[in-house]
N, CA and C of each residue as an Amber inpcrd file, in Angstrom:
protein
   687
 -20.4390000 -10.3480000   5.3630000 -21.2480000  -9.1470000   5.1290000
 -20.6000000  -8.3040000   4.0410000 -21.3830000  -7.8660000   3.1040000
 -20.8900000  -6.9780000   2.0580000 -21.3130000  -5.5610000   2.4020000
 -20.3590000  -4.6530000   2.4220000 -20.6560000  -3.2800000   2.8290000
 -20.0990000  -2.2960000   1.8240000 -20.7280000  -1.1500000   1.7470000
 -20.2300000  -0.0450000   0.9360000 -20.0360000   1.1400000   1.8590000
 -18.9370000   1.8370000   1.7240000 -18.7460000   2.9860000   2.5900000
 -18.0110000   4.0820000   1.8570000 -18.1900000   5.2850000   2.3440000
 -17.4460000   6.4280000   1.8380000 -16.8420000   7.1380000   3.0240000
 -15.5600000   7.4640000   2.9530000 -14.9010000   8.2450000   3.9900000
 -14.3620000   9.4970000   3.3360000 -14.5710000  10.6320000   3.9450000
 -14.0280000  11.8810000   3.4390000 -13.4740000  12.6570000   4.6090000
 -12.2560000  13.1130000   4.4780000 -11.6830000  13.8590000   5.5760000
 -10.5040000  14.6850000   5.0870000 -10.1730000  15.6980000   5.8610000
  -8.9320000  16.4290000   5.6740000  -7.9070000  15.8130000   6.5960000
  -6.8520000  15.2580000   6.0730000  -5.8430000  14.6220000   6.9110000
  -4.8240000  15.6520000   7.3640000  -5.2460000  16.5590000   8.2320000
  -4.3720000  17.6040000   8.7380000  -4.0740000  17.3510000  10.2070000
  -3.0740000  18.0300000  10.7590000  -2.6780000  17.8220000  12.1320000
  -3.7540000  18.2930000  13.0960000  -3.9590000  17.5780000  14.2420000
  -5.0200000  17.9450000  15.1730000  -4.7370000  19.2400000  15.9010000
  -5.8030000  19.9180000  16.2500000  -5.7380000  21.1310000  17.0460000
  -6.5430000  20.9020000  18.3170000  -6.0470000  21.2930000  19.4980000
  -6.7550000  21.0040000  20.7470000  -8.1770000  21.5270000  20.7710000
  -8.4250000  22.6990000  20.1940000  -9.7710000  23.2590000  20.2670000
 -10.6090000  22.9450000  19.0360000 -10.0280000  22.2500000  18.0400000
 -10.7420000  21.8480000  16.8270000 -11.3560000  23.0250000  16.0770000
 -10.8250000  24.2270000  16.2540000 -11.3150000  25.3680000  15.5060000
 -10.7660000  25.3070000  14.0940000 -11.2630000  26.1970000  13.2320000
 -10.8700000  26.1660000  11.8340000  -9.5350000  26.8780000  11.6480000
  -8.4960000  26.3040000  12.2060000  -7.1530000  26.8110000  12.0070000
  -6.5110000  26.0050000  10.8900000  -5.3550000  26.4560000  10.3740000
  -4.7010000  25.6840000   9.3150000  -4.3220000  24.2750000   9.7460000
  -4.3290000  24.0120000  11.0650000  -3.8790000  22.7170000  11.5600000
  -5.0000000  21.8770000  12.1650000  -6.2250000  22.3640000  12.1290000
  -7.3150000  21.6070000  12.7320000  -7.7900000  20.5070000  11.7890000
  -8.3240000  19.4470000  12.3690000  -8.7990000  18.3030000  11.6060000
 -10.3000000  18.4210000  11.4030000 -10.7210000  18.3480000  10.1850000
 -12.1450000  18.3720000   9.8940000 -12.7470000  17.0140000  10.2400000
 -13.8900000  17.0150000  10.9030000 -14.5500000  15.7700000  11.2580000
 -14.8980000  15.0000000   9.9910000 -14.5810000  13.7220000   9.9930000
 -14.8100000  12.9240000   8.7900000 -16.3040000  12.7080000   8.5450000
 -16.6580000  12.4340000   7.2960000 -17.9900000  11.9770000   6.9180000
 -17.8640000  10.5060000   6.5550000 -18.6880000   9.6780000   7.1860000
 -18.5580000   8.2300000   7.0350000 -19.9440000   7.6140000   6.9240000
 -20.1000000   6.6900000   5.9920000 -21.4010000   6.0410000   5.8630000
 -21.2490000   4.6470000   5.2760000 -21.8290000   3.6490000   5.9230000
 -21.9820000   2.3250000   5.3310000 -23.3320000   2.3290000   4.6240000
 -23.3200000   2.2300000   3.3190000 -24.5560000   2.3750000   2.5520000
 -25.5830000   1.3000000   2.9050000 -25.1150000   0.0900000   3.2240000
 -26.0520000  -0.9700000   3.6010000 -26.8750000  -0.5950000   4.8300000
 -26.3640000   0.3220000   5.6350000 -27.0360000   0.7040000   6.8730000
 -27.7510000   2.0430000   6.7530000 -27.7210000   2.6540000   5.5840000
 -28.3610000   3.9580000   5.3790000 -29.5670000   3.8050000   4.4620000
 -30.5620000   4.6410000   4.6610000 -31.7450000   4.6150000   3.8000000
 -31.3670000   5.0680000   2.3960000 -31.8140000   4.3170000   1.4090000
 -31.5490000   4.6820000   0.0220000 -32.7410000   5.4330000  -0.5430000
 -32.4920000   6.1660000  -1.6140000 -33.5790000   6.7820000  -2.3730000
 -34.0250000   5.7830000  -3.4300000 -35.2960000   5.4620000  -3.4630000
 -35.8220000   4.5000000  -4.4280000 -36.3180000   5.2400000  -5.6580000
 -35.7490000   4.9140000  -6.8200000 -36.1490000   5.5140000  -8.0890000
 -36.5070000   4.3730000  -9.0260000 -37.8010000   4.0460000  -9.1250000
 -38.2040000   2.8670000  -9.8740000 -37.6300000   1.6310000  -9.2160000
 -36.9020000   0.8240000  -9.9860000 -36.2380000  -0.3590000  -9.4410000
 -34.7680000  -0.0770000  -9.1610000 -34.4690000   1.1860000  -8.9240000
 -33.0960000   1.6300000  -8.7020000 -32.9710000   2.2140000  -7.3050000
 -31.9250000   1.8080000  -6.5890000 -31.6360000   2.3780000  -5.2770000
 -30.4130000   3.2770000  -5.3870000 -30.4660000   4.4210000  -4.6960000
 -29.3970000   5.4030000  -4.8340000 -28.9910000   5.9550000  -3.4730000
 -27.6770000   6.1200000  -3.3060000 -27.1040000   6.7890000  -2.1440000
 -26.1670000   7.8870000  -2.6500000 -26.1330000   9.0220000  -1.9760000
 -25.2830000  10.1470000  -2.3700000 -24.4210000  10.5850000  -1.1970000
 -23.1450000  10.8050000  -1.4550000 -22.2190000  11.3960000  -0.4850000
 -21.3980000  12.4520000  -1.2180000 -20.8120000  13.3680000  -0.4590000
 -20.0550000  14.4290000  -1.1130000 -18.8230000  14.8330000  -0.3240000
 -17.8840000  15.4310000  -1.0560000 -16.8300000  16.2280000  -0.4820000
 -17.1240000  17.6670000  -0.8780000 -16.2480000  18.5670000  -0.5460000
 -16.5230000  19.9660000  -0.8850000 -16.4840000  20.1940000  -2.3870000
 -15.6370000  19.4480000  -3.0870000 -15.4840000  19.6400000  -4.5320000
 -15.8160000  18.3940000  -5.3450000 -16.4920000  17.4230000  -4.7460000
 -16.8630000  16.2420000  -5.5270000 -18.0750000  15.5700000  -4.8980000
 -18.7430000  14.7610000  -5.7010000 -19.9320000  14.0480000  -5.2480000
 -19.8780000  12.6120000  -5.7600000 -20.3090000  11.6840000  -4.9100000
 -20.3050000  10.2590000  -5.2280000 -21.7480000   9.7700000  -5.2510000
 -22.1540000   9.1650000  -6.3590000 -23.4870000   8.5920000  -6.5020000
 -23.3520000   7.0760000  -6.6300000 -23.8750000   6.3530000  -5.6340000
 -23.8150000   4.8890000  -5.6450000 -25.1870000   4.3520000  -6.0350000
 -25.2110000   3.4300000  -6.9990000 -26.4670000   2.9340000  -7.5650000
 -26.4960000   1.4130000  -7.5450000 -27.6750000   0.8520000  -7.2470000
 -27.8810000  -0.5890000  -7.3230000 -29.1840000  -0.8380000  -8.0720000
 -29.0900000  -1.5930000  -9.1620000 -30.2460000  -1.8190000 -10.0380000
 -30.8880000  -3.1660000  -9.7340000 -32.1960000  -3.1550000  -9.5110000
 -32.9380000  -4.3830000  -9.2310000 -33.6990000  -4.8920000 -10.4500000
 -33.5090000  -4.2450000 -11.5960000 -34.1640000  -4.6780000 -12.8330000
 -33.3320000  -4.2180000 -14.0180000 -33.4680000  -4.9210000 -15.1410000
 -32.8000000  -4.4960000 -16.3720000 -33.4620000  -3.2290000 -16.9090000
 -32.6610000  -2.4080000 -17.5660000 -33.2060000  -1.2580000 -18.2720000
 -33.4240000  -0.0180000 -17.4400000 -33.0500000  -0.0410000 -16.1550000
 -33.1580000   1.1800000 -15.3570000 -32.1830000   2.2190000 -15.9110000
 -32.6070000   3.4750000 -15.9290000 -31.8090000   4.5430000 -16.5370000
 -31.5260000   5.6240000 -15.5080000 -30.2770000   6.0420000 -15.4360000
 -29.8940000   7.1600000 -14.5860000 -29.3630000   8.2740000 -15.4810000
 -29.7920000   9.4990000 -15.2110000 -29.3540000  10.6580000 -15.9950000
 -28.2920000  11.4320000 -15.2270000 -27.3580000  12.0040000 -15.9680000
 -26.2370000  12.7280000 -15.3720000 -26.0330000  14.0290000 -16.1300000
 -25.7400000  15.0930000 -15.4000000 -25.3440000  16.3560000 -16.0190000
 -24.2010000  16.9460000 -15.2080000 -23.0950000  17.2340000 -15.8640000
 -21.9140000  17.7350000 -15.1730000 -21.1750000  18.7490000 -16.0360000
 -20.5900000  19.7150000 -15.3620000 -19.7930000  20.7360000 -16.0380000
 -18.4580000  20.1720000 -16.5010000 -18.0180000  19.0960000 -15.8430000
 -16.7150000  18.5030000 -16.1420000 -16.8810000  17.0210000 -16.4930000
 -15.7910000  16.4050000 -16.9080000 -15.7890000  14.9650000 -17.1320000
 -16.2050000  14.2300000 -15.8570000 -16.8430000  13.0830000 -16.0270000
 -17.2230000  12.2610000 -14.8870000 -16.6590000  10.8550000 -15.0470000
 -16.5710000  10.1630000 -13.9160000 -16.1590000   8.7660000 -13.8950000
 -17.3760000   7.8950000 -13.6370000 -17.5460000   6.8500000 -14.4300000
 -18.6050000   5.8720000 -14.2090000 -17.9340000   4.5240000 -13.9600000
 -18.0990000   3.9940000 -12.7630000 -17.5060000   2.7190000 -12.3930000
 -18.5490000   1.6170000 -12.5540000 -18.1620000   0.5470000 -13.2300000
 -19.0430000  -0.6110000 -13.4270000 -18.3070000  -1.8540000 -12.9410000
 -18.2330000  -2.0640000 -11.6330000 -17.3890000  -3.1400000 -11.1110000
 -17.8670000  -4.5470000 -11.4120000 -19.1880000  -4.7770000 -11.4570000
 -19.6510000  -6.1590000 -11.5970000 -20.7800000  -6.3480000 -12.6000000
 -21.1350000  -5.3180000 -13.3390000 -22.1450000  -5.4280000 -14.4050000
 -21.8810000  -4.3340000 -15.4290000 -22.2490000  -4.5970000 -16.6600000
 -22.0420000  -3.6070000 -17.7110000 -23.1830000  -2.6120000 -17.7890000
 -23.0840000  -1.7000000 -18.7420000 -24.1150000  -0.6990000 -18.9500000
 -23.8890000   0.0200000 -20.2640000 -24.8930000   0.7650000 -20.7020000
 -24.8050000   1.5060000 -21.9590000 -24.9290000   2.9940000 -21.6870000
 -23.9510000   3.7580000 -22.1640000 -23.9140000   5.2050000 -21.9640000
 -24.4540000   5.8870000 -23.2170000 -25.4120000   6.7850000 -23.0350000
 -26.0470000   7.4870000 -24.1490000 -25.7660000   8.9840000 -24.0280000
 -25.1260000   9.5580000 -25.0400000 -24.9560000  11.0020000 -25.1500000
 -25.9360000  11.5360000 -26.1880000 -26.2680000  12.8140000 -26.0540000
 -27.1860000  13.4210000 -27.0110000 -26.5800000  13.4090000 -28.4140000
 -27.3910000  13.0210000 -29.3750000 -27.0120000  13.0130000 -30.7900000
 -25.8700000  12.0420000 -31.1040000 -25.6740000  11.0300000 -30.2420000
 -24.6240000  10.0460000 -30.4950000 -25.1620000   8.6520000 -30.2010000
 -24.6390000   7.6390000 -30.8900000 -25.0910000   6.2700000 -30.6010000
 -24.6500000   5.8370000 -29.2110000 -25.4090000   4.9280000 -28.6080000
 -25.0560000   4.4300000 -27.2880000 -23.7610000   3.6330000 -27.3260000
 -23.0240000   3.6870000 -26.2270000 -21.7640000   2.9590000 -26.1070000
 -21.8850000   2.0040000 -24.9270000 -21.7660000   0.7020000 -25.1970000
 -21.9030000  -0.3020000 -24.1500000 -20.5400000  -0.6470000 -23.5700000
 -20.4570000  -0.6140000 -22.2470000 -19.2310000  -0.9580000 -21.5310000
 -19.4730000  -2.2410000 -20.7440000 -18.5120000  -3.1500000 -20.7340000
 -18.7000000  -4.4150000 -20.0200000 -18.4400000  -4.2710000 -18.5240000
 -18.7760000  -5.3110000 -17.7790000 -18.4510000  -5.3390000 -16.3540000
 -16.9420000  -5.2190000 -16.1700000 -16.5390000  -4.5860000 -15.0870000
 -15.1200000  -4.3860000 -14.8330000 -14.5470000  -3.1770000 -15.5360000
 -15.4090000  -2.2330000 -15.9310000 -14.9700000  -1.0430000 -16.6660000
 -14.9430000   0.1910000 -15.7780000 -14.0530000   1.0990000 -16.1230000
 -14.0860000   2.4710000 -15.6390000 -14.2450000   3.3510000 -16.8690000
 -15.3030000   4.1470000 -16.8960000 -15.5970000   4.9850000 -18.0610000
 -15.3820000   6.4470000 -17.7120000 -14.7020000   7.1670000 -18.5770000
 -14.5280000   8.6130000 -18.4410000 -15.4290000   9.2640000 -19.4820000
 -16.4240000  10.0120000 -18.9970000 -17.4540000  10.5710000 -19.8740000
 -17.2790000  12.0800000 -19.9680000 -17.3080000  12.6490000 -21.1810000
 -17.1410000  14.1000000 -21.3400000 -18.2140000  14.8900000 -20.5990000
 -17.9520000  16.1650000 -20.4130000 -18.9030000  17.0550000 -19.7500000
 -20.2070000  17.1290000 -20.5340000 -21.2560000  17.5620000 -19.8470000
 -22.5580000  17.6860000 -20.4860000 -23.5470000  16.6780000 -19.9380000
 -24.6030000  16.4470000 -20.7070000 -25.6590000  15.5230000 -20.2920000
 -25.4620000  14.1530000 -20.9340000 -25.7790000  13.1280000 -20.1660000
 -25.8020000  11.7730000 -20.7090000 -26.6370000  10.9020000 -19.7750000
 -26.9010000   9.6860000 -20.1950000 -27.6290000   8.7360000 -19.3590000
 -26.9330000   7.3890000 -19.4300000 -27.1870000   6.5610000 -18.4260000
 -26.6160000   5.2180000 -18.3820000 -27.7530000   4.2240000 -18.1750000
 -27.8590000   3.2530000 -19.0630000 -28.8260000   2.1720000 -18.9090000
 -28.1460000   1.0240000 -18.1710000 -28.7510000   0.6050000 -17.0690000
 -28.1170000  -0.3280000 -16.1490000 -28.6460000  -1.7490000 -16.3230000
 -27.9060000  -2.7030000 -15.7760000 -28.2940000  -4.1080000 -15.8260000
 -28.7500000  -4.5900000 -14.4520000 -29.6770000  -5.5030000 -14.4550000
 -30.2120000  -6.0390000 -13.2110000 -29.1110000  -6.6610000 -12.3520000
 -29.1270000  -6.3300000 -11.0680000 -28.1390000  -6.8600000 -10.1420000
 -26.8250000  -6.1080000 -10.1400000 -26.7020000  -5.1180000 -11.0060000
 -25.4540000  -4.3780000 -11.1040000 -25.3270000  -3.2910000 -10.0560000
 -24.0780000  -3.0020000  -9.7060000 -23.7510000  -1.8770000  -8.8290000
 -22.8990000  -0.9020000  -9.6370000 -23.1670000   0.3740000  -9.4710000
 -22.5190000   1.4020000 -10.2800000 -22.1640000   2.5890000  -9.3930000
 -21.1450000   3.3150000  -9.8100000 -20.7570000   4.5150000  -9.0730000
 -20.4090000   5.6140000 -10.0660000 -20.9700000   6.7930000  -9.8410000
 -20.6700000   7.9600000 -10.6730000 -20.0010000   8.9960000  -9.7820000
 -18.8060000   9.4130000 -10.1700000 -18.0190000  10.3720000  -9.3870000
 -17.8030000  11.6120000 -10.2400000 -18.0870000  12.7680000  -9.6720000
 -18.0070000  14.0110000 -10.4470000 -17.5830000  15.1680000  -9.5590000
 -16.9770000  16.1750000 -10.1730000 -16.6700000  17.4240000  -9.4690000
 -17.8600000  18.3600000  -9.4550000 -18.7890000  18.1530000 -10.3720000
 -19.9500000  19.0360000 -10.5040000 -21.1500000  18.2080000 -10.9310000
 -22.2970000  18.3490000 -10.2230000 -23.5330000  17.6720000 -10.6140000
 -24.6900000  18.6420000 -10.4180000 -24.9920000  19.4060000 -11.4540000
 -26.0680000  20.3910000 -11.3750000 -27.4400000  19.7360000 -11.3270000
 -27.5130000  18.4290000 -11.6170000 -28.7930000  17.7290000 -11.6600000
 -29.1690000  17.0610000 -10.3410000 -28.3610000  17.2080000  -9.3120000
 -28.6120000  16.5360000  -8.0380000 -29.0890000  17.5340000  -6.9920000
 -30.1390000  17.1630000  -6.2860000 -30.6540000  17.9710000  -5.1860000
 -29.7190000  17.8090000  -3.9910000 -29.0310000  18.8660000  -3.5640000
 -28.0730000  18.7310000  -2.4620000 -28.7080000  18.2530000  -1.1670000
 -30.0140000  18.4540000  -1.0070000 -30.6850000  18.0080000   0.2120000
 -30.7880000  16.4910000   0.3040000 -30.5360000  15.7970000  -0.8020000
 -30.6060000  14.3390000  -0.8000000 -29.2510000  13.6860000  -0.5150000
 -28.2230000  14.4990000  -0.3600000 -26.8900000  13.9800000  -0.0610000
 -26.8260000  13.6210000   1.4230000 -26.3760000  12.4130000   1.7350000
 -26.4250000  11.9170000   3.1050000 -25.6380000  12.7840000   4.0800000
 -24.5230000  13.3230000   3.6390000 -23.6950000  14.1280000   4.5430000
 -23.7000000  15.6050000   4.1630000 -24.7910000  16.0840000   3.6030000
 -24.8590000  17.4850000   3.1550000 -24.5960000  18.4600000   4.2920000
 -25.0460000  18.1270000   5.5020000 -24.8850000  19.0450000   6.6310000
 -23.4190000  19.3130000   6.9490000 -22.5450000  18.3730000   6.6010000
 -21.1200000  18.5460000   6.8890000 -20.4920000  19.6470000   6.0450000
 -21.1810000  20.0510000   4.9730000 -20.6250000  21.0620000   4.0720000
 -21.5030000  22.3000000   3.9880000 -22.3300000  22.5100000   5.0070000
 -23.1250000  23.7350000   5.0640000 -22.2160000  24.9560000   5.0770000
 -21.1480000  24.8590000   5.8450000 -20.1350000  25.9180000   5.8950000
 -18.8890000  25.4200000   5.1750000 -18.5670000  25.9620000   4.0030000
 -17.3880000  25.5100000   3.2620000 -16.1050000  25.7010000   4.0640000
 -15.1950000  24.7870000   3.8980000 -13.8900000  24.8710000   4.5500000
 -12.9910000  25.7770000   3.7120000 -12.5400000  26.9140000   4.2440000
 -11.7370000  27.8460000   3.4410000 -10.3740000  27.2970000   3.0580000
  -9.9430000  26.2270000   3.7090000  -8.6340000  25.6530000   3.3760000
  -8.6720000  24.8400000   2.0860000  -9.8620000  24.4610000   1.6440000
  -9.9900000  23.6260000   0.4500000 -10.1210000  24.5180000  -0.7800000
  -9.1780000  24.4060000  -1.6850000  -9.2010000  25.2330000  -2.8930000
 -10.3480000  24.8110000  -3.8050000 -10.9650000  25.7530000  -4.5030000
 -12.0090000  25.3930000  -5.4690000 -11.4060000  24.6780000  -6.6740000
 -12.2700000  24.0570000  -7.4590000 -11.8040000  23.4100000  -8.6870000
 -11.1870000  24.4690000  -9.5910000  -9.9770000  24.2330000 -10.0400000
  -9.2930000  25.2090000 -10.8790000  -9.5830000  24.9890000 -12.3530000
  -8.6870000  25.4600000 -13.1910000  -8.8340000  25.2760000 -14.6370000
  -8.6630000  23.7900000 -14.9530000  -9.6360000  23.1560000 -15.5850000
  -9.5330000  21.7150000 -15.8560000  -8.3700000  21.4040000 -16.7940000
  -7.7910000  20.2330000 -16.6060000  -6.8310000  19.7420000 -17.5770000
  -7.5530000  19.4770000 -18.8930000  -6.8290000  19.5130000 -19.9700000
  -7.4150000  19.2180000 -21.2760000  -6.8140000  17.9280000 -21.8060000
  -7.6780000  17.0110000 -22.1870000  -7.2260000  15.7150000 -22.6760000
  -6.4930000  15.8770000 -24.0110000  -5.3550000  15.2130000 -24.1400000
  -4.5460000  15.3290000 -25.3460000  -5.0390000  14.4110000 -26.4640000
  -5.6610000  13.3060000 -26.1010000  -6.1780000  12.3730000 -27.1050000
  -7.6410000  12.0600000 -26.8020000  -8.3820000  11.7070000 -27.8240000
  -9.7990000  11.3170000 -27.6990000 -10.6230000  12.3750000 -26.9840000
 -10.2950000  13.6410000 -27.2190000 -11.0320000  14.7180000 -26.5580000
 -12.4940000  14.7060000 -27.0060000 -13.4180000  14.7210000 -26.0480000
 -14.8340000  14.7220000 -26.3640000 -15.4390000  13.3510000 -26.5560000
 -14.6330000  12.2980000 -26.4690000 -15.1360000  10.9340000 -26.6480000
 -15.1790000  10.2110000 -25.3060000 -16.1180000   9.2860000 -25.1720000
 -16.1620000   8.4400000 -23.9800000 -14.9900000   7.4620000 -24.0290000
 -14.3000000   7.3360000 -22.9290000 -13.2260000   6.3550000 -22.8270000
 -13.6940000   5.2070000 -21.9410000 -13.5970000   3.9960000 -22.4390000
 -13.9490000   2.8010000 -21.6750000 -12.6620000   2.0390000 -21.3920000
 -12.3080000   1.9510000 -20.1280000 -11.0670000   1.3170000 -19.7120000
 -11.3900000   0.0580000 -18.9190000 -10.8040000  -1.0650000 -19.3140000
 -10.9910000  -2.3090000 -18.5800000  -9.9550000  -2.3790000 -17.4600000
 -10.4290000  -2.5630000 -16.2450000  -9.5200000  -2.5890000 -15.1040000
  -8.4220000  -3.6300000 -15.2740000  -8.7810000  -4.7930000 -15.7850000
  -7.7980000  -5.8650000 -15.9160000  -6.7280000  -5.5510000 -16.9530000
  -7.0000000  -4.5990000 -17.8450000  -6.0350000  -4.2620000 -18.8930000
  -5.0950000  -3.1280000 -18.5000000  -5.3520000  -2.4870000 -17.3650000
  -4.5290000  -1.3600000 -16.9320000  -3.3460000  -1.8720000 -16.1290000
  -2.1520000  -1.4630000 -16.5280000  -0.9450000  -1.8950000 -15.8270000
  -0.7620000  -1.0960000 -14.5420000  -0.3780000  -1.7840000 -13.4930000
  -0.0860000  -1.1340000 -12.2160000   1.4000000  -0.8000000 -12.1510000
   1.7930000   0.1870000 -11.3280000   3.2130000   0.4800000 -11.1620000
   3.9720000  -0.7480000 -10.6640000   5.2040000  -0.8880000 -11.0960000
   5.9890000  -2.0620000 -10.7230000   6.1860000  -2.1730000  -9.2200000
   6.2670000  -1.0240000  -8.5410000   6.5230000  -1.0510000  -7.0990000
   5.2460000  -1.1510000  -6.2640000   4.0700000  -1.1610000  -6.9180000
   2.8120000  -1.2780000  -6.1840000   1.7830000  -1.9760000  -7.0740000
   1.8290000  -3.2930000  -7.1470000   0.9710000  -4.0260000  -8.0860000
  -0.5130000  -3.9720000  -7.7590000  -0.8910000  -3.4520000  -6.5810000
  -2.3110000  -3.3700000  -6.2270000  -2.9390000  -2.0450000  -6.6350000
  -2.1350000  -1.1080000  -7.1360000  -2.5940000   0.2580000  -7.3840000
  -2.7190000   0.5360000  -8.8820000  -3.8700000   1.0970000  -9.2810000
  -4.0700000   1.5560000 -10.6520000  -4.6090000   2.9770000 -10.5930000
  -4.0980000   3.8480000 -11.4560000  -4.4060000   5.2740000 -11.3700000
  -5.1490000   5.7570000 -12.6080000  -6.1470000   6.6270000 -12.3730000
  -6.9690000   7.1890000 -13.4440000  -7.1290000   8.6820000 -13.2020000
  -7.3110000   9.4320000 -14.2860000  -7.4450000  10.8820000 -14.1390000
  -8.4620000  11.4240000 -15.1340000  -9.3030000  12.3430000 -14.6330000
 -10.2000000  13.0990000 -15.5000000  -9.6900000  14.5330000 -15.5530000
 -10.4970000  15.4220000 -16.1190000 -10.1180000  16.8400000 -16.1660000
  -9.8750000  17.4150000 -14.7830000 -10.6190000  16.9160000 -13.7770000
 -10.5850000  17.5390000 -12.4480000 -10.4080000  16.5440000 -11.3090000
 -10.3640000  15.2500000 -11.6000000 -10.2970000  14.2350000 -10.5530000
  -9.1110000  13.3120000 -10.7720000  -8.5230000  12.8740000  -9.6770000
  -7.4660000  11.8710000  -9.7220000  -7.9080000  10.7040000  -8.8460000
  -7.9570000   9.5060000  -9.4140000  -8.5140000   8.3440000  -8.7380000
  -7.4690000   7.2320000  -8.6660000  -7.3270000   6.6530000  -7.4900000
  -6.5190000   5.4520000  -7.3130000  -7.4470000   4.2650000  -7.0760000
  -7.2930000   3.2100000  -7.8550000  -8.0540000   1.9790000  -7.6620000
  -7.1160000   0.9810000  -6.9880000  -7.4760000   0.5410000  -5.7950000
  -6.5990000  -0.3220000  -5.0090000  -7.3470000  -1.5960000  -4.6370000
  -6.7330000  -2.7450000  -4.8810000  -7.3270000  -4.0380000  -4.5310000
  -6.4960000  -4.6900000  -3.4310000  -7.1440000  -4.9980000  -2.3200000
  -6.4900000  -5.6700000  -1.2060000  -7.1600000  -7.0130000  -0.9710000
  -6.3610000  -8.0410000  -0.7140000  -6.8820000  -9.3670000  -0.3980000
  -6.6250000  -9.6290000   1.0780000  -7.6890000  -9.6320000   1.8640000
  -7.5420000  -9.8480000   3.2920000  -7.4960000  -8.5450000   4.0560000
  -7.5480000  -8.6230000   5.3930000  -7.5570000  -7.4080000   6.2210000
  -6.2940000  -6.5830000   6.0230000  -6.4540000  -5.2880000   6.1290000
  -5.3220000  -4.3630000   6.0640000  -5.1230000  -3.7930000   7.4620000
  -4.0320000  -4.1130000   8.1000000  -3.8090000  -3.6820000   9.4700000
  -3.3620000  -2.2290000   9.5100000  -3.5490000  -1.6100000  10.6480000
  -3.1870000  -0.2000000  10.8060000  -1.6930000   0.0380000  10.6410000
  -0.8740000  -0.9610000  10.9310000   0.5700000  -0.7810000  10.8080000
   1.0160000  -0.6360000   9.3610000   0.1350000  -0.9980000   8.4160000
   0.4820000  -0.8900000   7.0000000  -0.1380000   0.3290000   6.3310000
  -0.8130000   1.1720000   7.1060000  -1.3960000   2.3810000   6.5430000
  -0.3090000   3.4090000   6.2600000  -0.6420000   4.4110000   5.4530000
   0.3480000   5.4310000   5.0680000  -0.2040000   6.8170000   5.3780000
  -0.1570000   7.2360000   6.6420000  -0.7000000   8.5610000   7.0000000
  -0.0140000   9.6750000   6.2160000  -0.8050000  10.6280000   5.7500000
  -0.2610000  11.7700000   5.0260000  -1.2780000  12.8960000   5.0860000
  -0.9070000  14.0410000   4.5830000  -1.8060000  15.1940000   4.6250000
  -1.8170000  15.8990000   3.2780000  -2.8710000  16.7010000   3.0710000
  -2.9950000  17.5320000   1.8760000  -3.2580000  18.9570000   2.3330000
  -2.5520000  19.8960000   1.7560000  -2.6590000  21.2780000   2.2140000
  -3.9520000  21.9460000   1.7810000  -4.4830000  21.5740000   0.6040000
  -5.5970000  22.3680000   0.0750000  -6.6770000  21.5550000  -0.6360000
  -6.7180000  20.2460000  -0.4250000  -7.8010000  19.4680000  -1.0250000
  -8.1530000  18.2710000  -0.1430000  -9.3400000  17.7240000  -0.3900000
  -9.8220000  16.5670000   0.3500000  -9.5310000  15.2800000  -0.4050000
  -9.5520000  14.2040000   0.3570000  -9.4210000  12.8740000  -0.2340000
 -10.5710000  12.0170000   0.2690000 -11.2240000  11.2950000  -0.6220000
 -12.3070000  10.4010000  -0.2340000 -11.9390000   8.9680000  -0.5320000
 -12.5090000   8.0360000   0.2240000 -12.2820000   6.6090000   0.0060000
 -13.6180000   5.9000000  -0.1340000 -13.7250000   5.0430000  -1.1150000
 -14.9270000   4.2500000  -1.3410000 -14.5490000   2.7780000  -1.3250000
 -15.1020000   2.0110000  -0.3850000 -14.9030000   0.5600000  -0.3560000
 -16.0770000  -0.0760000  -1.0850000 -15.8040000  -0.7120000  -2.2090000
 -16.8700000  -1.2720000  -3.0330000 -17.3410000  -2.6120000  -2.4910000
 -16.4140000  -3.4360000  -2.0350000 -16.7990000  -4.7390000  -1.4920000
 -15.7730000  -5.1590000  -0.4660000 -16.2660000  -5.5540000   0.7110000
 -15.3570000  -5.9710000   1.7710000 -16.1480000  -6.6210000   2.8820000
 -15.4760000  -7.4490000   3.6710000 -16.0930000  -7.9410000   4.8900000
 -15.9470000  -6.8780000   5.9630000 -16.7220000  -6.9850000   7.0120000
 -16.6540000  -6.0040000   8.0960000 -15.2570000  -5.9440000   8.6770000
 -14.6130000  -7.1000000   8.8630000 -13.2780000  -7.1090000   9.4450000
 -12.2720000  -6.4130000   8.5520000 -12.4340000  -6.5740000   7.2370000
 -11.5110000  -5.9190000   6.3140000 -11.6260000  -4.4090000   6.4160000
 -12.8390000  -3.9100000   6.5750000 -13.0470000  -2.4690000   6.6400000
 -12.4320000  -1.8610000   7.8840000 -12.5950000  -2.5270000   9.0100000
 -12.2540000  -1.8760000  10.2620000 -10.8910000  -2.2530000  10.8180000
 -10.2070000  -3.2270000  10.2410000  -8.8840000  -3.5820000  10.7520000
  -7.8980000  -2.4530000  10.5040000
């Protein structure tokens, strides 16, 4: 079984009454996309999940030439794990990225032309073009968590500022002490790309906490046993 899921939680210490204390654990938001109703847009299927300061848009294209539009105040990440696509910015020629790419796209408006059978993910800190009522876990963020800091002053890119960056996953070097981990950063997001072969047991997990921000996990492809072990 191939499944897609998003997990979002505050990894803080538990509180007996689960009230909003500095030590209470926020209930996680969890969804297997294969088991959730998608929004049908032409020949495109879409699922949306969010954290307090970020939103994940998962897309599956059933035909060539489907187009998704994006508008964000900050840089966004476009993941193309198994099919390529063409990114179009206003007043600029289209830029085609191959399968296996992670693209960092400057703030503003752009569109992505998708390929049939492809799966895509757009991750952003801000999406003014998305109806929050269509987010699967929107109810979890009706009341903002005061412990989560808002997005601060964005980092400024030192090179290629204002240009789309297309990074091939296979070309990115992993740290010597963790060959499964590859790290990417936008103005406001920090992403770890991790590849595991086979089930990951609980004894190999690395519990930790964050004082003022959330962490989300997206499993792009896995068997059921791999997800839940």
